[in-house]
DRENPA-3360 file (N, C-alpha, C; in nm, 2 decimals, always signed):
BEGIN
1 = MRNIGRRN = -2.11/-3.37/+0.15/-2.16/-3.30/+0.26/-2.13/-3.15/+0.25 ~ -2.23/-3.07/+0.29/-2.21/-2.93/+0.27/-2.19/-2.86/+0.41 ~ -2.09/-2.77/+0.41/-2.06/-2.70/+0.54/-2.15/-2.58/+0.55 ~ -2.25/-2.58/+0.63/-2.34/-2.46/+0.65/-2.26/-2.35/+0.72 ~ -2.27/-2.23/+0.66/-2.21/-2.12/+0.72/-2.06/-2.10/+0.68 ~ -2.01/-2.18/+0.60/-1.87/-2.16/+0.55/-1.88/-2.14/+0.40 ~ -1.79/-2.05/+0.36/-1.78/-2.02/+0.22/-1.68/-2.13/+0.16 ~ -1.74/-2.20/+0.06/-1.65/-2.31/+0.00/-1.59/-2.25/-0.13;
9 = VAAMRICG = -1.46/-2.27/-0.14/-1.38/-2.22/-0.25/-1.30/-2.33/-0.32 ~ -1.30/-2.34/-0.45/-1.21/-2.43/-0.52/-1.08/-2.35/-0.54 ~ -1.09/-2.22/-0.57/-0.97/-2.13/-0.58/-1.01/-2.01/-0.49 ~ -0.90/-1.94/-0.46/-0.93/-1.82/-0.37/-0.89/-1.69/-0.45 ~ -0.97/-1.59/-0.44/-0.95/-1.47/-0.51/-0.89/-1.37/-0.41 ~ -0.78/-1.30/-0.45/-0.73/-1.19/-0.37/-0.69/-1.08/-0.46 ~ -0.75/-0.97/-0.43/-0.73/-0.85/-0.51/-0.66/-0.74/-0.42 ~ -0.56/-0.68/-0.46/-0.49/-0.58/-0.38/-0.43/-0.47/-0.46;
17 = KVSSGLGR = -0.39/-0.37/-0.39/-0.32/-0.25/-0.45/-0.17/-0.27/-0.44 ~ -0.10/-0.25/-0.55/+0.04/-0.26/-0.55/+0.10/-0.16/-0.46 ~ +0.19/-0.20/-0.38/+0.26/-0.11/-0.28/+0.41/-0.14/-0.28 ~ +0.49/-0.04/-0.25/+0.63/-0.05/-0.24/+0.66/-0.12/-0.10 ~ +0.75/-0.21/-0.10/+0.79/-0.28/+0.02/+0.90/-0.21/+0.08 ~ +0.97/-0.28/+0.17/+1.09/-0.22/+0.24/+1.21/-0.22/+0.15 ~ +1.21/-0.29/+0.04/+1.32/-0.30/-0.05/+1.43/-0.40/-0.01 ~ +1.38/-0.49/+0.08/+1.48/-0.59/+0.13/+1.46/-0.73/+0.08;
25 = AHIFMAQS = +1.35/-0.75/+0.01/+1.31/-0.89/-0.04/+1.42/-0.95/-0.13 ~ +1.49/-0.87/-0.20/+1.60/-0.92/-0.29/+1.71/-0.99/-0.22 ~ +1.73/-0.94/-0.09/+1.84/-1.01/-0.01/+1.80/-1.15/+0.01 ~ +1.68/-1.18/+0.04/+1.63/-1.31/+0.07/+1.61/-1.39/-0.06 ~ +1.54/-1.33/-0.15/+1.50/-1.40/-0.27/+1.62/-1.44/-0.36 ~ +1.73/-1.38/-0.35/+1.85/-1.41/-0.43/+1.93/-1.53/-0.37 ~ +1.90/-1.57/-0.25/+1.97/-1.68/-0.19/+1.95/-1.81/-0.26 ~ +2.05/-1.88/-0.29/+2.04/-2.01/-0.37/+1.96/-2.11/-0.30;
33 = HYQEQFKR = +1.96/-2.12/-0.17/+1.88/-2.21/-0.09/+1.73/-2.19/-0.12 ~ +1.69/-2.07/-0.12/+1.55/-2.03/-0.16/+1.52/-2.06/-0.30 ~ +1.61/-2.02/-0.39/+1.59/-2.03/-0.53/+1.57/-2.17/-0.58 ~ +1.65/-2.27/-0.51/+1.63/-2.41/-0.54/+1.49/-2.45/-0.51 ~ +1.43/-2.40/-0.40/+1.30/-2.44/-0.36/+1.19/-2.37/-0.45 ~ +1.22/-2.24/-0.49/+1.13/-2.17/-0.57/+1.12/-2.24/-0.71 ~ +1.23/-2.30/-0.75/+1.23/-2.37/-0.88/+1.14/-2.49/-0.88 ~ +1.14/-2.56/-0.76/+1.04/-2.67/-0.75/+0.90/-2.62/-0.75;
41 = ILGKTAWP = +0.88/-2.51/-0.69/+0.74/-2.45/-0.68/+0.69/-2.39/-0.81 ~ +0.77/-2.31/-0.87/+0.73/-2.23/-0.99/+0.77/-2.30/-1.12 ~ +0.86/-2.40/-1.11/+0.91/-2.46/-1.23/+1.03/-2.39/-1.29 ~ +1.06/-2.27/-1.24/+1.18/-2.19/-1.27/+1.22/-2.11/-1.15 ~ +1.34/-2.06/-1.16/+1.38/-1.97/-1.05/+1.29/-1.85/-1.04 ~ +1.29/-1.78/-0.93/+1.20/-1.67/-0.91/+1.29/-1.54/-0.93 ~ +1.22/-1.44/-0.98/+1.28/-1.30/-0.98/+1.32/-1.27/-0.84 ~ +1.43/-1.21/-0.82/+1.48/-1.18/-0.68/+1.41/-1.06/-0.62;
49 = GTLNLEVS = +1.28/-1.07/-0.60/+1.20/-0.96/-0.54/+1.06/-1.01/-0.53 ~ +0.97/-0.93/-0.46/+0.83/-0.97/-0.45/+0.75/-0.85/-0.50 ~ +0.63/-0.88/-0.55/+0.53/-0.78/-0.57/+0.44/-0.78/-0.45 ~ +0.43/-0.66/-0.38/+0.35/-0.65/-0.26/+0.21/-0.59/-0.30 ~ +0.11/-0.65/-0.24/-0.03/-0.61/-0.26/-0.09/-0.58/-0.12 ~ -0.13/-0.46/-0.10/-0.21/-0.42/+0.02/-0.35/-0.47/+0.00 ~ -0.40/-0.54/+0.10/-0.54/-0.59/+0.09/-0.63/-0.53/+0.19 ~ -0.76/-0.53/+0.17/-0.86/-0.49/+0.26/-0.99/-0.57/+0.24;
57 = GDDFVNNI = -1.08/-0.55/+0.33/-1.21/-0.62/+0.31/-1.20/-0.77/+0.30 ~ -1.28/-0.83/+0.21/-1.28/-0.97/+0.19/-1.14/-1.02/+0.15 ~ -1.07/-0.94/+0.08/-0.93/-0.99/+0.03/-0.84/-1.00/+0.15 ~ -0.85/-0.91/+0.25/-0.78/-0.92/+0.37/-0.82/-1.04/+0.45 ~ -0.95/-1.07/+0.45/-1.00/-1.19/+0.52/-0.94/-1.31/+0.46 ~ -0.94/-1.32/+0.32/-0.88/-1.43/+0.26/-0.73/-1.45/+0.29 ~ -0.66/-1.34/+0.30/-0.52/-1.35/+0.34/-0.50/-1.40/+0.48 ~ -0.59/-1.36/+0.57/-0.58/-1.41/+0.71/-0.61/-1.56/+0.71;
65 = ALRNLVGI = -0.71/-1.60/+0.62/-0.74/-1.75/+0.61/-0.62/-1.83/+0.57 ~ -0.54/-1.77/+0.47/-0.42/-1.84/+0.42/-0.32/-1.85/+0.54 ~ -0.30/-1.74/+0.61/-0.21/-1.74/+0.72/-0.25/-1.84/+0.83 ~ -0.38/-1.84/+0.86/-0.43/-1.94/+0.95/-0.40/-2.08/+0.91 ~ -0.42/-2.11/+0.78/-0.40/-2.25/+0.73/-0.26/-2.29/+0.76 ~ -0.16/-2.20/+0.75/-0.02/-2.24/+0.77/+0.03/-2.21/+0.91 ~ -0.06/-2.17/+1.00/-0.02/-2.14/+1.14/+0.05/-2.01/+1.17 ~ +0.03/-1.91/+1.08/+0.10/-1.78/+1.11/-0.01/-1.69/+1.17;
73 = DSKDAAEE = +0.02/-1.64/+1.28/-0.07/-1.55/+1.36/-0.09/-1.42/+1.29 ~ -0.22/-1.37/+1.30/-0.25/-1.24/+1.24/-0.30/-1.15/+1.36 ~ -0.23/-1.15/+1.46/-0.27/-1.09/+1.59/-0.30/-0.94/+1.57 ~ -0.24/-0.87/+1.47/-0.27/-0.73/+1.46/-0.40/-0.70/+1.38 ~ -0.46/-0.80/+1.33/-0.59/-0.79/+1.25/-0.70/-0.77/+1.35 ~ -0.81/-0.70/+1.31/-0.92/-0.68/+1.39/-0.99/-0.81/+1.41 ~ -1.05/-0.83/+1.53/-1.12/-0.95/+1.57/-1.23/-0.99/+1.47 ~ -1.30/-0.90/+1.42/-1.41/-0.94/+1.32/-1.35/-0.99/+1.19;
81 = LKAAAEQV = -1.24/-0.95/+1.15/-1.17/-1.00/+1.03/-1.12/-1.14/+1.06 ~ -1.06/-1.16/+1.18/-1.01/-1.29/+1.21/-1.13/-1.39/+1.22 ~ -1.24/-1.35/+1.28/-1.36/-1.44/+1.29/-1.41/-1.47/+1.15 ~ -1.41/-1.37/+1.06/-1.46/-1.40/+0.92/-1.36/-1.49/+0.85 ~ -1.23/-1.48/+0.88/-1.14/-1.57/+0.81/-1.16/-1.72/+0.85 ~ -1.21/-1.74/+0.98/-1.23/-1.87/+1.02/-1.34/-1.94/+0.94 ~ -1.43/-1.86/+0.87/-1.54/-1.91/+0.79/-1.50/-1.94/+0.65 ~ -1.38/-1.91/+0.61/-1.33/-1.93/+0.47/-1.28/-2.07/+0.46;
89 = EVSALDPV = -1.34/-2.15/+0.37/-1.30/-2.29/+0.35/-1.17/-2.29/+0.26 ~ -1.06/-2.34/+0.32/-0.93/-2.34/+0.25/-0.88/-2.48/+0.24 ~ -0.96/-2.58/+0.27/-0.90/-2.72/+0.26/-0.86/-2.76/+0.13 ~ -0.91/-2.70/+0.02/-0.87/-2.74/-0.12/-0.74/-2.68/-0.16 ~ -0.69/-2.58/-0.08/-0.56/-2.52/-0.12/-0.44/-2.60/-0.07 ~ -0.34/-2.59/-0.14/-0.22/-2.68/-0.12/-0.10/-2.60/-0.08 ~ -0.07/-2.58/+0.04/+0.05/-2.50/+0.08/+0.18/-2.58/+0.05 ~ +0.28/-2.51/+0.01/+0.41/-2.57/-0.01/+0.52/-2.51/+0.08;
97 = RVEGFLRD = +0.58/-2.58/+0.16/+0.68/-2.53/+0.26/+0.81/-2.49/+0.19 ~ +0.85/-2.37/+0.23/+0.99/-2.32/+0.19/+1.07/-2.32/+0.32 ~ +1.17/-2.40/+0.32/+1.25/-2.42/+0.44/+1.35/-2.31/+0.46 ~ +1.37/-2.26/+0.58/+1.47/-2.16/+0.61/+1.60/-2.23/+0.63 ~ +1.70/-2.15/+0.66/+1.84/-2.20/+0.67/+1.93/-2.11/+0.74 ~ +2.05/-2.15/+0.78/+2.15/-2.07/+0.85/+2.27/-2.06/+0.76 ~ +2.31/-1.94/+0.73/+2.43/-1.92/+0.65/+2.52/-1.82/+0.72 ~ +2.65/-1.85/+0.74/+2.75/-1.77/+0.80/+2.69/-1.70/+0.93;
105 = GVSFGGAT = +2.62/-1.78/+1.01/+2.57/-1.72/+1.14/+2.44/-1.64/+1.12 ~ +2.39/-1.62/+1.00/+2.27/-1.55/+0.98/+2.15/-1.64/+0.95 ~ +2.04/-1.62/+1.02/+1.93/-1.71/+1.00/+1.84/-1.65/+0.89 ~ +1.80/-1.73/+0.80/+1.70/-1.70/+0.69/+1.58/-1.78/+0.72 ~ +1.47/-1.71/+0.75/+1.35/-1.78/+0.79/+1.28/-1.86/+0.68 ~ +1.19/-1.94/+0.72/+1.11/-2.02/+0.63/+0.99/-1.94/+0.58 ~ +0.91/-2.00/+0.50/+0.79/-1.94/+0.44/+0.70/-2.05/+0.39 ~ +0.58/-2.01/+0.35/+0.49/-2.11/+0.28/+0.44/-2.04/+0.15;
113 = AFLAEIHT = +0.43/-2.12/+0.05/+0.39/-2.07/-0.08/+0.26/-2.14/-0.13 ~ +0.18/-2.07/-0.20/+0.06/-2.12/-0.26/+0.07/-2.09/-0.41 ~ +0.06/-2.19/-0.50/+0.06/-2.16/-0.64/-0.06/-2.08/-0.68 ~ -0.04/-1.98/-0.77/-0.14/-1.89/-0.80/-0.12/-1.84/-0.95 ~ -0.21/-1.75/-0.99/-0.20/-1.69/-1.12/-0.25/-1.54/-1.10 ~ -0.18/-1.45/-1.17/-0.23/-1.31/-1.17/-0.31/-1.30/-1.30 ~ -0.43/-1.25/-1.29/-0.52/-1.23/-1.40/-0.52/-1.09/-1.45 ~ -0.46/-1.07/-1.56/-0.47/-0.94/-1.64/-0.53/-0.98/-1.77;
121 = PEVVPCAV = -0.51/-0.91/-1.88/-0.56/-0.97/-2.00/-0.50/-1.10/-2.03 ~ -0.38/-1.13/-1.98/-0.32/-1.27/-1.99/-0.30/-1.32/-1.85 ~ -0.27/-1.45/-1.84/-0.25/-1.51/-1.71/-0.10/-1.52/-1.68 ~ -0.06/-1.48/-1.57/+0.08/-1.48/-1.53/+0.10/-1.58/-1.41 ~ +0.17/-1.69/-1.43/+0.19/-1.78/-1.32/+0.27/-1.72/-1.21 ~ +0.24/-1.75/-1.08/+0.31/-1.69/-0.97/+0.28/-1.78/-0.85 ~ +0.32/-1.73/-0.73/+0.29/-1.79/-0.60/+0.27/-1.68/-0.50 ~ +0.18/-1.71/-0.41/+0.17/-1.62/-0.29/+0.27/-1.68/-0.19;
129 = LIPDLTRH = +0.35/-1.59/-0.13/+0.45/-1.63/-0.04/+0.42/-1.57/+0.10 ~ +0.41/-1.65/+0.20/+0.38/-1.61/+0.33/+0.50/-1.64/+0.42 ~ +0.58/-1.54/+0.45/+0.70/-1.56/+0.53/+0.66/-1.59/+0.67 ~ +0.74/-1.68/+0.74/+0.71/-1.71/+0.88/+0.71/-1.59/+0.97 ~ +0.80/-1.50/+0.94/+0.82/-1.37/+1.01/+0.79/-1.26/+0.92 ~ +0.69/-1.18/+0.95/+0.66/-1.06/+0.87/+0.59/-0.96/+0.96 ~ +0.60/-0.84/+0.93/+0.54/-0.73/+1.01/+0.40/-0.69/+0.95 ~ +0.38/-0.72/+0.83/+0.26/-0.67/+0.76/+0.16/-0.78/+0.74;
137 = VDVVEIIS = +0.05/-0.78/+0.81/-0.06/-0.87/+0.80/-0.15/-0.84/+0.68 ~ -0.15/-0.71/+0.64/-0.24/-0.67/+0.53/-0.17/-0.66/+0.40 ~ -0.05/-0.72/+0.39/+0.02/-0.72/+0.26/+0.04/-0.87/+0.22 ~ +0.01/-0.89/+0.09/+0.03/-1.02/+0.03/+0.16/-1.01/-0.06 ~ +0.25/-1.10/-0.04/+0.37/-1.10/-0.12/+0.36/-1.20/-0.23 ~ +0.39/-1.16/-0.36/+0.38/-1.25/-0.47/+0.52/-1.26/-0.54 ~ +0.55/-1.39/-0.57/+0.67/-1.42/-0.64/+0.64/-1.48/-0.78 ~ +0.73/-1.46/-0.87/+0.72/-1.51/-1.00/+0.85/-1.52/-1.07;
145 = EVFLREEL = +0.86/-1.59/-1.18/+0.99/-1.60/-1.25/+1.02/-1.47/-1.32 ~ +0.92/-1.38/-1.33/+0.94/-1.25/-1.40/+0.93/-1.13/-1.30 ~ +0.99/-1.02/-1.34/+0.98/-0.90/-1.26/+0.83/-0.85/-1.29 ~ +0.75/-0.87/-1.19/+0.61/-0.85/-1.21/+0.57/-0.70/-1.23 ~ +0.63/-0.61/-1.17/+0.60/-0.47/-1.19/+0.61/-0.44/-1.34 ~ +0.72/-0.49/-1.40/+0.75/-0.46/-1.54/+0.66/-0.54/-1.63 ~ +0.64/-0.67/-1.60/+0.56/-0.76/-1.68/+0.41/-0.72/-1.69 ~ +0.36/-0.67/-1.57/+0.22/-0.63/-1.56/+0.21/-0.48/-1.59;
153 = NVEDGDDV = +0.32/-0.40/-1.60/+0.31/-0.26/-1.62/+0.23/-0.19/-1.51 ~ +0.26/-0.22/-1.39/+0.19/-0.17/-1.27/+0.28/-0.08/-1.19 ~ +0.21/+0.01/-1.11/+0.29/+0.09/-1.02/+0.20/+0.10/-0.89 ~ +0.26/+0.16/-0.79/+0.19/+0.17/-0.66/+0.05/+0.23/-0.68 ~ -0.05/+0.16/-0.61/-0.19/+0.20/-0.62/-0.27/+0.13/-0.72 ~ -0.21/+0.06/-0.82/-0.28/-0.02/-0.92/-0.33/-0.15/-0.86 ~ -0.45/-0.19/-0.90/-0.51/-0.31/-0.86/-0.46/-0.43/-0.93 ~ -0.44/-0.54/-0.86/-0.39/-0.67/-0.92/-0.48/-0.78/-0.86;
161 = LVIVNP = -0.53/-0.86/-0.95/-0.61/-0.98/-0.91/-0.52/-1.11/-0.91 ~ -0.52/-1.18/-0.80/-0.45/-1.30/-0.79/-0.55/-1.41/-0.76 ~ -0.54/-1.52/-0.83/-0.62/-1.64/-0.80/-0.53/-1.75/-0.74 ~ -0.55/-1.79/-0.62/-0.48/-1.89/-0.55/-0.54/-2.03/-0.60 ~ -0.46/-2.11/-0.66/-0.51/-2.24/-0.71/-0.51/-2.35/-0.61 ~ -0.62/-2.44/-0.62/-0.62/-2.55/-0.53/-0.52/-2.66/-0.58;
% end
């Protein structure tokens, strides 16, 4: 059966521009509770940091669609982008829950990951990570076993293509 008016995707394309984050991801990414879960997702532990990609246009819409799939509000996004995201077919995508935890009275929030690949001349395995609590709706966070800025030889403003796998 075909869904009229919906874009069907087997995999999702997200292209964004590399941007510097707040420099705090390593605090969270280095936690052993997270690393155990990242190892299950990636097959190896993750580099203690994220590659941030600023997205716009259809790529922003795709990010909103991922957020919608896992129940994360995109209230700061424009209404027309949220409406467009409702038309993106995401049922083939497989979210993986990353559980939060409490350590020494400090709460570390949960997240959701989607297996993905970065496409450069070679393919680099990674995951799109959507934290339960985040300030930036137009930023996609990418985790990998390698330091992606170095592996990809990218800097702020460079374009990076991510394919989210079903």
